[in-house]
Structure formats: structure tokens, C-alpha cells
N, CA, C and O atoms as a GROMACS GRO file, in nm:
protein
  392
    1MET      N    1   0.082  -0.119   0.000
    1MET     CA    2   0.000   0.000   0.000
    1MET      C    3   0.086   0.125   0.000
    1MET      O    4   0.051   0.225  -0.063
    2LYS      N    5   0.199   0.121   0.070
    2LYS     CA    6   0.287   0.237   0.074
    2LYS      C    7   0.345   0.267  -0.064
    2LYS      O    8   0.364   0.384  -0.100
    3LEU      N    9   0.374   0.161  -0.141
    3LEU     CA   10   0.430   0.182  -0.275
    3LEU      C   11   0.329   0.251  -0.367
    3LEU      O   12   0.365   0.342  -0.442
    4ALA      N   13   0.202   0.208  -0.360
    4ALA     CA   14   0.099   0.270  -0.443
    4ALA      C   15   0.081   0.417  -0.406
    4ALA      O   16   0.064   0.501  -0.494
    5ARG      N   17   0.083   0.448  -0.277
    5ARG     CA   18   0.069   0.586  -0.232
    5ARG      C   19   0.188   0.670  -0.280
    5ARG      O   20   0.171   0.784  -0.323
    6LEU      N   21   0.308   0.615  -0.272
    6LEU     CA   22   0.427   0.686  -0.318
    6LEU      C   23   0.422   0.711  -0.468
    6LEU      O   24   0.456   0.820  -0.515
    7MET      N   25   0.378   0.610  -0.544
    7MET     CA   26   0.367   0.628  -0.689
    7MET      C   27   0.265   0.737  -0.723
    7MET      O   28   0.289   0.819  -0.812
    8TRP      N   29   0.152   0.738  -0.652
    8TRP     CA   30   0.049   0.839  -0.680
    8TRP      C   31   0.098   0.979  -0.645
    8TRP      O   32   0.075   1.073  -0.721
    9LYS      N   33   0.165   0.994  -0.533
    9LYS     CA   34   0.216   1.125  -0.494
    9LYS      C   35   0.317   1.178  -0.595
    9LYS      O   36   0.314   1.296  -0.630
   10ASN      N   37   0.406   1.092  -0.643
   10ASN     CA   38   0.504   1.136  -0.742
   10ASN      C   39   0.439   1.167  -0.876
   10ASN      O   40   0.486   1.254  -0.950
   11ALA      N   41   0.331   1.096  -0.909
   11ALA     CA   42   0.264   1.119  -1.038
   11ALA      C   43   0.193   1.253  -1.040
   11ALA      O   44   0.196   1.323  -1.142
   12VAL      N   45   0.129   1.290  -0.929
   12VAL     CA   46   0.055   1.416  -0.928
   12VAL      C   47   0.141   1.534  -0.883
   12VAL      O   48   0.095   1.648  -0.886
   13ARG      N   49   0.263   1.508  -0.841
   13ARG     CA   50   0.350   1.616  -0.794
   13ARG      C   51   0.389   1.711  -0.906
   13ARG      O   52   0.391   1.833  -0.887
   14ASP      N   53   0.420   1.656  -1.024
   14ASP     CA   54   0.461   1.741  -1.136
   14ASP      C   55   0.387   1.696  -1.263
   14ASP      O   56   0.434   1.608  -1.334
   15PRO      N   57   0.271   1.757  -1.291
   15PRO     CA   58   0.193   1.715  -1.408
   15PRO      C   59   0.262   1.743  -1.541
   15PRO      O   60   0.233   1.678  -1.641
   16ARG      N   61   0.354   1.840  -1.543
   16ARG     CA   62   0.427   1.868  -1.669
   16ARG      C   63   0.518   1.751  -1.706
   16ARG      O   64   0.550   1.734  -1.824
   17ARG      N   65   0.558   1.673  -1.611
   17ARG     CA   66   0.641   1.556  -1.638
   17ARG      C   67   0.555   1.431  -1.653
   17ARG      O   68   0.590   1.341  -1.730
   18THR      N   69   0.444   1.423  -1.583
   18THR     CA   70   0.358   1.304  -1.586
   18THR      C   71   0.287   1.290  -1.720
   18THR      O   72   0.280   1.180  -1.776
   19ALA      N   73   0.234   1.399  -1.772
   19ALA     CA   74   0.157   1.393  -1.898
   19ALA      C   75   0.242   1.343  -2.015
   19ALA      O   76   0.198   1.252  -2.085
   20PRO      N   77   0.362   1.397  -2.039
   20PRO     CA   78   0.443   1.343  -2.150
   20PRO      C   79   0.484   1.197  -2.129
   20PRO      O   80   0.496   1.121  -2.225
   21THR      N   81   0.504   1.158  -2.005
   21THR     CA   82   0.539   1.019  -1.977
   21THR      C   83   0.424   0.926  -2.013
   21THR      O   84   0.446   0.822  -2.076
   22ILE      N   85   0.304   0.962  -1.975
   22ILE     CA   86   0.187   0.880  -2.006
   22ILE      C   87   0.163   0.878  -2.157
   22ILE      O   88   0.131   0.773  -2.213
   23ARG      N   89   0.179   0.994  -2.223
   23ARG     CA   90   0.162   0.998  -2.369
   23ARG      C   91   0.265   0.912  -2.439
   23ARG      O   92   0.231   0.841  -2.534
   24SER      N   93   0.390   0.917  -2.395
   24SER     CA   94   0.494   0.838  -2.462
   24SER      C   95   0.470   0.688  -2.443
   24SER      O   96   0.495   0.610  -2.535
   25ILE      N   97   0.423   0.648  -2.327
   25ILE     CA   98   0.391   0.506  -2.305
   25ILE      C   99   0.274   0.465  -2.393
   25ILE      O  100   0.275   0.356  -2.450
   26ALA      N  101   0.174   0.550  -2.406
   26ALA     CA  102   0.058   0.518  -2.491
   26ALA      C  103   0.098   0.508  -2.638
   26ALA      O  104   0.055   0.416  -2.708
   27VAL      N  105   0.180   0.600  -2.685
   27VAL     CA  106   0.225   0.597  -2.824
   27VAL      C  107   0.309   0.473  -2.850
   27VAL      O  108   0.294   0.408  -2.954
   28SER      N  109   0.398   0.439  -2.759
   28SER     CA  110   0.481   0.321  -2.779
   28SER      C  111   0.398   0.193  -2.779
   28SER      O  112   0.426   0.102  -2.858
   29MET      N  113   0.297   0.184  -2.694
   29MET     CA  114   0.210   0.067  -2.695
   29MET      C  115   0.130   0.059  -2.825
   29MET      O  116   0.109  -0.050  -2.879
   30PHE      N  117   0.085   0.174  -2.876
   30PHE     CA  118   0.014   0.177  -3.003
   30PHE      C  119   0.104   0.131  -3.117
   30PHE      O  120   0.061   0.052  -3.201
   31LEU      N  121   0.228   0.180  -3.121
   31LEU     CA  122   0.320   0.141  -3.228
   31LEU      C  123   0.354  -0.008  -3.222
   31LEU      O  124   0.359  -0.074  -3.325
   32VAL      N  125   0.378  -0.059  -3.105
   32VAL     CA  126   0.410  -0.202  -3.092
   32VAL      C  127   0.294  -0.287  -3.140
   32VAL      O  128   0.314  -0.384  -3.214
   33SER      N  129   0.172  -0.254  -3.099
   33SER     CA  130   0.056  -0.334  -3.140
   33SER      C  131   0.029  -0.320  -3.290
   33SER      O  132  -0.008  -0.418  -3.354
   34THR      N  133   0.047  -0.201  -3.346
   34THR     CA  134   0.026  -0.182  -3.489
   34THR      C  135   0.129  -0.259  -3.570
   34THR      O  136   0.093  -0.326  -3.667
   35LEU      N  137   0.255  -0.250  -3.533
   35LEU     CA  138   0.359  -0.322  -3.607
   35LEU      C  139   0.342  -0.473  -3.592
   35LEU      O  140   0.370  -0.547  -3.687
   36GLN      N  141   0.299  -0.519  -3.478
   36GLN     CA  142   0.274  -0.663  -3.460
   36GLN      C  143   0.159  -0.707  -3.550
   36GLN      O  144   0.165  -0.816  -3.607
   37ALA      N  145   0.056  -0.626  -3.563
   37ALA     CA  146  -0.055  -0.660  -3.651
   37ALA      C  147  -0.012  -0.662  -3.796
   37ALA      O  148  -0.057  -0.748  -3.872
   38VAL      N  149   0.073  -0.569  -3.836
   38VAL     CA  150   0.124  -0.567  -3.974
   38VAL      C  151   0.206  -0.692  -4.002
   38VAL      O  152   0.188  -0.756  -4.106
   39LEU      N  153   0.295  -0.729  -3.911
   39LEU     CA  154   0.376  -0.849  -3.930
   39LEU      C  155   0.289  -0.975  -3.935
   39LEU      O  156   0.314  -1.064  -4.016
   40THR      N  157   0.189  -0.982  -3.849
   40THR     CA  158   0.101  -1.098  -3.849
   40THR      C  159   0.025  -1.108  -3.980
   40THR      O  160   0.011  -1.218  -4.035
   41SER      N  161  -0.023  -0.996  -4.032
   41SER     CA  162  -0.097  -1.000  -4.158
   41SER      C  163  -0.006  -1.031  -4.276
   41SER      O  164  -0.051  -1.092  -4.374
   42MET      N  165   0.120  -0.991  -4.269
   42MET     CA  166   0.213  -1.023  -4.378
   42MET      C  167   0.244  -1.172  -4.384
   42MET      O  168   0.259  -1.227  -4.493
   43TYR      N  169   0.253  -1.236  -4.270
   43TYR     CA  170   0.293  -1.376  -4.267
   43TYR      C  171   0.176  -1.474  -4.265
   43TYR      O  172   0.198  -1.595  -4.267
   44ARG      N  173   0.056  -1.424  -4.260
   44ARG     CA  174  -0.060  -1.512  -4.260
   44ARG      C  175  -0.094  -1.552  -4.403
   44ARG      O  176  -0.094  -1.468  -4.493
   45SER      N  177  -0.122  -1.676  -4.423
   45SER     CA  178  -0.157  -1.724  -4.556
   45SER      C  179  -0.294  -1.669  -4.595
   45SER      O  180  -0.387  -1.666  -4.513
   46GLN      N  181  -0.306  -1.626  -4.718
   46GLN     CA  182  -0.433  -1.568  -4.762
   46GLN      C  183  -0.533  -1.674  -4.804
   46GLN      O  184  -0.653  -1.648  -4.807
   47ASN      N  185  -0.485  -1.795  -4.835
   47ASN     CA  186  -0.575  -1.899  -4.884
   47ASN      C  187  -0.623  -1.994  -4.775
   47ASN      O  188  -0.720  -2.067  -4.797
   48SER      N  189  -0.560  -1.995  -4.662
   48SER     CA  190  -0.600  -2.088  -4.557
   48SER      C  191  -0.613  -2.014  -4.424
   48SER      O  192  -0.571  -1.899  -4.412
   49LYS      N  193  -0.672  -2.080  -4.328
   49LYS     CA  194  -0.690  -2.021  -4.197
   49LYS      C  195  -0.566  -2.033  -4.110
   49LYS      O  196  -0.556  -1.967  -4.007
   50GLN      N  197  -0.471  -2.117  -4.151
   50GLN     CA  198  -0.350  -2.136  -4.073
   50GLN      C  199  -0.254  -2.022  -4.097
   50GLN      O  200  -0.250  -1.963  -4.205
   51ALA      N  201  -0.176  -1.992  -3.995
   51ALA     CA  202  -0.073  -1.889  -4.008
   51ALA      C  203   0.058  -1.957  -4.043
   51ALA      O  204   0.123  -2.017  -3.957
   52ARG      N  205   0.098  -1.948  -4.170
   52ARG     CA  206   0.225  -2.006  -4.214
   52ARG      C  207   0.316  -1.894  -4.260
   52ARG      O  208   0.272  -1.805  -4.333
   53PRO      N  209   0.441  -1.897  -4.220
   53PRO     CA  210   0.532  -1.792  -4.268
   53PRO      C  211   0.570  -1.815  -4.414
   53PRO      O  212   0.591  -1.928  -4.457
   54HIS      N  213   0.577  -1.707  -4.488
   54HIS     CA  214   0.619  -1.710  -4.627
   54HIS      C  215   0.753  -1.640  -4.637
   54HIS      O  216   0.780  -1.544  -4.566
   55LEU      N  217   0.835  -1.690  -4.726
   55LEU     CA  218   0.965  -1.628  -4.747
   55LEU      C  219   0.949  -1.517  -4.850
   55LEU      O  220   0.905  -1.540  -4.962
   56ARG      N  221   0.984  -1.396  -4.810
   56ARG     CA  222   0.978  -1.281  -4.900
   56ARG      C  223   1.118  -1.226  -4.914
   56ARG      O  224   1.186  -1.199  -4.815
   57VAL      N  225   1.160  -1.208  -5.037
   57VAL     CA  226   1.292  -1.155  -5.064
   57VAL      C  227   1.275  -1.025  -5.142
   57VAL      O  228   1.205  -1.021  -5.243
   58VAL      N  229   1.339  -0.921  -5.096
   58VAL     CA  230   1.334  -0.792  -5.163
   58VAL      C  231   1.470  -0.768  -5.227
   58VAL      O  232   1.574  -0.774  -5.160
   59VAL      N  233   1.469  -0.742  -5.357
   59VAL     CA  234   1.592  -0.721  -5.432
   59VAL      C  235   1.588  -0.580  -5.490
   59VAL      O  236   1.489  -0.539  -5.550
   60HIS      N  237   1.697  -0.506  -5.472
   60HIS     CA  238   1.706  -0.373  -5.530
   60HIS      C  239   1.849  -0.348  -5.574
   60HIS      O  240   1.940  -0.424  -5.539
   61ARG      N  241   1.869  -0.242  -5.648
   61ARG     CA  242   2.003  -0.208  -5.697
   61ARG      C  243   2.093  -0.167  -5.582
   61ARG      O  244   2.047  -0.117  -5.480
   62ALA      N  245   2.221  -0.188  -5.600
   62ALA     CA  246   2.318  -0.148  -5.499
   62ALA      C  247   2.340   0.003  -5.502
   62ALA      O  248   2.381   0.062  -5.401
   63THR      N  249   2.315   0.066  -5.615
   63THR     CA  250   2.341   0.210  -5.626
   63THR      C  251   2.234   0.294  -5.560
   63THR      O  252   2.265   0.392  -5.491
   64ALA      N  253   2.106   0.258  -5.579
   64ALA     CA  254   1.996   0.335  -5.519
   64ALA      C  255   1.872   0.248  -5.513
   64ALA      O  256   1.845   0.169  -5.603
   65ILE      N  257   1.799   0.263  -5.405
   65ILE     CA  258   1.678   0.182  -5.387
   65ILE      C  259   1.565   0.228  -5.479
   65ILE      O  260   1.471   0.152  -5.505
   66THR      N  261   1.573   0.350  -5.528
   66THR     CA  262   1.466   0.403  -5.612
   66THR      C  263   1.480   0.362  -5.758
   66THR      O  264   1.383   0.373  -5.834
   67GLN      N  265   1.596   0.316  -5.799
   67GLN     CA  266   1.616   0.273  -5.938
   67GLN      C  267   1.566   0.130  -5.955
   67GLN      O  268   1.586   0.045  -5.868
   68SER      N  269   1.499   0.105  -6.067
   68SER     CA  270   1.447  -0.029  -6.090
   68SER      C  271   1.558  -0.123  -6.135
   68SER      O  272   1.663  -0.080  -6.182
   69MET      N  273   1.533  -0.252  -6.119
   69MET     CA  274   1.631  -0.354  -6.156
   69MET      C  275   1.637  -0.366  -6.308
   69MET      O  276   1.538  -0.339  -6.376
   70PRO      N  277   1.752  -0.407  -6.362
   70PRO     CA  278   1.759  -0.432  -6.506
   70PRO      C  279   1.667  -0.547  -6.546
   70PRO      O  280   1.641  -0.638  -6.467
   71GLU      N  281   1.617  -0.542  -6.669
   71GLU     CA  282   1.524  -0.645  -6.717
   71GLU      C  283   1.589  -0.782  -6.718
   71GLU      O  284   1.520  -0.882  -6.699
   72ALA      N  285   1.720  -0.790  -6.740
   72ALA     CA  286   1.787  -0.920  -6.744
   72ALA      C  287   1.783  -0.990  -6.610
   72ALA      O  288   1.788  -1.113  -6.604
   73HIS      N  289   1.774  -0.915  -6.504
   73HIS     CA  290   1.772  -0.976  -6.371
   73HIS      C  291   1.638  -1.042  -6.341
   73HIS      O  292   1.633  -1.136  -6.261
   74CYS      N  293   1.530  -0.997  -6.404
   74CYS     CA  294   1.398  -1.057  -6.378
   74CYS      C  295   1.398  -1.204  -6.417
   74CYS      O  296   1.343  -1.287  -6.345
   75ALA      N  297   1.460  -1.238  -6.530
   75ALA     CA  298   1.465  -1.378  -6.573
   75ALA      C  299   1.547  -1.461  -6.476
   75ALA      O  300   1.512  -1.576  -6.448
   76LYS      N  301   1.656  -1.404  -6.425
   76LYS     CA  302   1.740  -1.478  -6.330
   76LYS      C  303   1.665  -1.501  -6.198
   76LYS      O  304   1.674  -1.608  -6.139
   77ILE      N  305   1.592  -1.401  -6.153
   77ILE     CA  306   1.518  -1.415  -6.028
   77ILE      C  307   1.404  -1.515  -6.046
   77ILE      O  308   1.378  -1.596  -5.957
   78ASP      N  309   1.334  -1.509  -6.161
   78ASP     CA  310   1.224  -1.602  -6.186
   78ASP      C  311   1.272  -1.746  -6.197
   78ASP      O  312   1.197  -1.838  -6.163
   79SER      N  313   1.394  -1.767  -6.244
   79SER     CA  314   1.443  -1.904  -6.261
   79SER      C  315   1.493  -1.964  -6.129
   79SER      O  316   1.522  -2.084  -6.124
   80ALA      N  317   1.501  -1.886  -6.024
   80ALA     CA  318   1.544  -1.938  -5.894
   80ALA      C  319   1.438  -2.033  -5.841
   80ALA      O  320   1.318  -2.009  -5.861
   81PRO      N  321   1.478  -2.141  -5.774
   81PRO     CA  322   1.379  -2.236  -5.723
   81PRO      C  323   1.291  -2.174  -5.614
   81PRO      O  324   1.341  -2.105  -5.525
   82GLY      N  325   1.162  -2.199  -5.623
   82GLY     CA  326   1.068  -2.152  -5.523
   82GLY      C  327   1.004  -2.018  -5.554
   82GLY      O  328   0.913  -1.976  -5.483
   83VAL      N  329   1.048  -1.948  -5.658
   83VAL     CA  330   0.990  -1.818  -5.693
   83VAL      C  331   0.860  -1.842  -5.767
   83VAL      O  332   0.859  -1.910  -5.870
   84THR      N  333   0.751  -1.788  -5.716
   84THR     CA  334   0.621  -1.807  -5.780
   84THR      C  335   0.570  -1.681  -5.848
   84THR      O  336   0.495  -1.688  -5.945
   85ARG      N  337   0.611  -1.564  -5.798
   85ARG     CA  338   0.569  -1.439  -5.861
   85ARG      C  339   0.662  -1.328  -5.816
   85ARG      O  340   0.735  -1.342  -5.718
   86HIS      N  341   0.659  -1.218  -5.890
   86HIS     CA  342   0.744  -1.104  -5.854
   86HIS      C  343   0.669  -0.974  -5.882
   86HIS      O  344   0.571  -0.971  -5.956
   87LEU      N  345   0.717  -0.869  -5.821
   87LEU     CA  346   0.658  -0.737  -5.834
   87LEU      C  347   0.749  -0.654  -5.924
   87LEU      O  348   0.866  -0.635  -5.893
   88GLU      N  349   0.694  -0.605  -6.033
   88GLU     CA  350   0.773  -0.528  -6.126
   88GLU      C  351   0.702  -0.397  -6.157
   88GLU      O  352   0.593  -0.396  -6.215
   89LYS      N  353   0.763  -0.288  -6.117
   89LYS     CA  354   0.708  -0.155  -6.141
   89LYS      C  355   0.565  -0.143  -6.091
   89LYS      O  356   0.480  -0.086  -6.159
   90GLY      N  357   0.539  -0.197  -5.971
   90GLY     CA  358   0.408  -0.184  -5.910
   90GLY      C  359   0.306  -0.287  -5.952
   90GLY      O  360   0.194  -0.287  -5.901
   91ARG      N  361   0.342  -0.378  -6.045
   91ARG     CA  362   0.250  -0.481  -6.091
   91ARG      C  363   0.296  -0.617  -6.041
   91ARG      O  364   0.415  -0.648  -6.049
   92LEU      N  365   0.206  -0.699  -5.989
   92LEU     CA  366   0.238  -0.832  -5.943
   92LEU      C  367   0.222  -0.928  -6.060
   92LEU      O  368   0.112  -0.945  -6.112
   93LEU      N  369   0.333  -0.990  -6.101
   93LEU     CA  370   0.333  -1.079  -6.217
   93LEU      C  371   0.367  -1.221  -6.175
   93LEU      O  372   0.444  -1.240  -6.081
   94PRO      N  373   0.310  -1.322  -6.243
   94PRO     CA  374   0.352  -1.459  -6.216
   94PRO      C  375   0.496  -1.479  -6.262
   94PRO      O  376   0.544  -1.408  -6.351
   95ALA      N  377   0.565  -1.574  -6.202
   95ALA     CA  378   0.703  -1.600  -6.241
   95ALA      C  379   0.709  -1.645  -6.387
   95ALA      O  380   0.622  -1.718  -6.433
   96GLY      N  381   0.811  -1.601  -6.457
   96GLY     CA  382   0.828  -1.635  -6.598
   96GLY      C  383   0.766  -1.534  -6.692
   96GLY      O  384   0.786  -1.544  -6.813
   97GLN      N  385   0.693  -1.438  -6.642
   97GLN     CA  386   0.630  -1.338  -6.726
   97GLN      C  387   0.697  -1.205  -6.696
   97GLN      O  388   0.674  -1.145  -6.591
   98ALA      N  389   0.779  -1.158  -6.788
   98ALA     CA  390   0.853  -1.033  -6.765
   98ALA      C  391   0.800  -0.921  -6.850
   98ALA      O  392   0.851  -0.809  -6.844
   0.00000   0.00000   0.00000
């Protein structure tokens, strides 16, 4: 009981410090739960009710992330085992279709 009373006294002693602390804890809890939901939705299978992880590989140029990959690389990536589709210039294409 003494600990709870001490915590309450310190919390109401300086509201300029208490309010930002409570806000920062709330924002951090919101961010953690949102990012966890995004990760869960990314790894959940869309065709079944089971949650199975999928392997996603992101490939970009070494010079800049904003530059697109050369067309010759699409064929090499599609020929890799296990590749079923790729994203090219914002369009989702089946593997083998460049």
C-alpha cells in the first residue's frame, strides 16, 4: 500500500512531467501493437486459416533503392527455385512473365 501511495504522490507532484510520460507510453504501446498486426498480416496465408510464414525476398540495386532492376535480372530471379511471382514496377506478375 505504501508503494501505491508513493507512486500516486510522485505522479501528481509534477503534471508537466507526468503527462508526457503517459503519452509516450501510450504511443509506444500503439506502435508495438500496430507493427505486430502488420507483421502478423504479412505472414498469414491468404488462402487458408492457418498462419504459415512465407519467405519474401526484396531485391534492389546497390546504387539506389529508387532505381528499378535491369530487365535481365527478372529472368534470373524467376528461374530461382521456389519463386512463384514477382513485383515489377508496381504490378504483381507470375514468375516467368517479364
